[in-house]
N, C-alpha and C positions, 0 to 999 in steps of 0.2 A: 498667303505665300512664308510669312511670317510667323502668323500665325500653326499651319502647319509648323515649323521649325521650333516655334518656343514650346511646343506640345512634344517632340518628342524629346528635347531636353527635360524638361518633363519629366518621364519617361524610363528615363536614361536616372536622373540622378538618384527616383525612387524603387530605379530596380540597383544601383552600385553599394552595396553592403560590404565594401571589404574593409571601413575598419572596425566589422558589430564582432568581426572576429578576437580586436585588441580590444574592445571593452567588454568583452565575458570575458578575458584572461583576467584581467583587473582587478573586479568582481570576483575573479574567485580564489585571486591571490586574496584581495582584503578580505574575503569569508575565511583562509584557512587559516589566514594569520591572527584571527579574532579568535579561530577554536583555539590554535593554540596558543591564546593567554590568558583562555580558558581553562583547556585545558592543565595546563604547567604554568603557575605564580610567577615563575621569576623570567619569565620570557615578555611576561607586560612594560614588564617599563619597555626590557626593545624595542617593545612595537610599537610605544607609547612615541616615543624617540622617532622612529622610523615613520611613523603618521607623523608627527609634527614636521620634521621636515622635506616629508613629503607636502603639504598643507605651506609652507612656506613656499616652497615656489617656486606652487603653485598662484596662489596670491603674488605674488613679487610679478611670476605670468599676467595676472589679468589684467595688475594698473601697467605696467607695461604699456599694453596694446589698447587702452584709455586711450 
């Protein structure tokens, strides 16, 4: 019975796609930002600052988890 419950749990996890949309939207926003930076050179510095801040937040949160 325990093996059946474990199998059902694994199937539920593989079927769960709730976080997928968030990742897709984040990737799309990143692509749009890179394209805007390539098209409008004045925006590139602003984008670099924003990505730097995001990187710092991700670094600090990953260090906090360790």
